[in-house]
N, C-alpha and C positions, 0 to 999 in steps of 0.2 A: 946208604940207600935213602934214609929219611931226608937228608940234606938235598939230594937230587929232586925228590918229590916236592919239597918246599920251593926249590928254585923254579921248578916247572910251573907250580901254581903262581908264584910271584910274577913270572913272565906273562902268564895268562891274564892275571889281574892288571898288570901294567899295561897290556894292550887294550883292555877295556877302558881304563882311565885315559889312555892316549886317544882312543876313539871319541870318548866323551868330550875331551878337551878340544878336539877338532870340531865337533858339532857346535860347541859353545863359541868357538872362533867364527864359524860360519854365521851363527845367529847374530853375533856382534857386528859383523860386516853388513848384514842385511839391515839391521837397525840403524847403523851409521848412514847407510845410503838413504833410508827413509827420512831420517832427521835432516840430512843435507838437502834433500829435494823438497821437503814439506813446505817451507816458506815460498818456494818458487812455483807453486801450483798455479794453474790457469784461473781465469775469472770465476768467481763463485766458490772457489775452494780455498780454505785457509785465509780468510779475509784479514786475520790479525797477524802480527809479527811474532806472536808466541809470548811466553812459552806455551806449549801444548801439553795437556794432561789427559790421560785416558787410562782407565783400569776397570776391573770388575772383581766382584767377590761372588763366591758360590756358597750358599748355605742351605741346610735342609729346610724344606717348606713344611706346611702343616701335615701333609700326607707323606712325609719323608721323601718327597720329590725335590730335586735340586731347584733352587731359586737363584737366578742370575741377576745381580744388581750391578749396573754400570755407574761409573762416576767419571768426572773430568769435564773438560770444556770442548770436546770434539764430539759431534753427533753425526750419525749416518743419515743422509737424506737421499732423495731421488737423484739429486745432482752429484752425489758423492759425499765424502766426509767434509763437514763444515765446522770451522771453529767460530764460536759466537761470543767468546769471552766470559760466558756464564758457566760456572762449574756446577756439576752435580756432586754434592759432597758425599763422603763415605758415611753410610748410615747402618746402624745395627739396631734391630728391634727384638726385644725379648718379652715373651708373655710368661708371667709367673702366675700359674693357676692357683697355687697354694695361697699366695698373698692377694690374689685378685688384682694384680697390677700389670700394666704395660710400661716398659721402659724403652725409650728411644734415645740412642746416643748418636750424635752427629758431629763429624770433624769439620770445622770451619775456621782454620787459622787465618789471622790477619784482619779480623773484624772485632768490633767491641760489642758488648751486649746491647748497646743503644742502636747499633746498626741492624740488628736482627728483628725481622717481623715474623711472628709465629702465630698461625691460625689453626685452631683445632675444632673439628666437628665430629659427630658420631662415626662418620665413615672414613675420615682421613685427616691428614696433617699437611699443612703447607708451610714451608720454611724458606725464607729469602733473606739475603743480607747483601749490603753494598758498602764498601769502604775503599774509595779510590779505584784501583784496578782489580781489587778483590771483589768478585761478584759470585753469589751462590743462589741457587734456586732448586727446589725439589718439591714434589707432591708425593706423599706417602699414603697409598690406599691401605686401609686396615681390614684385616680378616676377622677382627673381633670388634664388638661394640664397646665403646668407652663412655665415661661420663666427662664431657668436655669441661665442666666446671671444676673438676678435680685436678686440672693441670697444674703441675709444680715444675718449673723450669729453672735451671741454673746454667751459667756459662763461665767456664774457667779454663785458661790456657788453651784456647782454641777448640774446646769440646763443649757442645751443647748437650745437656742431660735433661730429658723430659720424662716425668713420671705421671702416669694417668691411672685412674681406677677403672677397672672393667665394669661395664654395666651389669653384666651377669657372668658369673664364672662358668666356663664351659663345663658341662657334665662329663666327667671322666669315668664315673662309676656306671657299670652296666645296669640295665633294667631287666628284671626277671620277666620272662614271657612264658605264658602258659601255652602248651601245645595242645591243640584240639585233636 
């Protein structure tokens, strides 16, 4: 009796995995069609021969609301998707309230530290780099105030690491309020 139950469950799970495999096959076919037709778009669309990069990351924001960050060299415009050859790099920002630091990590493979232009002000960070066909550009608005003079940047193995001191640590402790 136990063997029959197990076999019944195995067949059930097998059909689930078969259905998932079928869905993945369909996604692969759609992606292959998109990639095959992308370079053949009409005027104003995909002005470069490729390669094309596009992706996104979702991270929790300051109020635990999701923050969507795009990266790649394809941008959506009124005329449709446009490839401009400039990539938006993958970026991660971490605010360390205990240490009073902001850390920005940026992936930019294929350039050297001499190719990178980094500008920091109290409200945001601008990063750009060009080396041959590798072009990166991004503006990072900041939700915290920083000391621009505290910037400490390093670049190693395609990763730009920037550390900044917060101008004032956000107050996480509550204030006692008297009730009238």
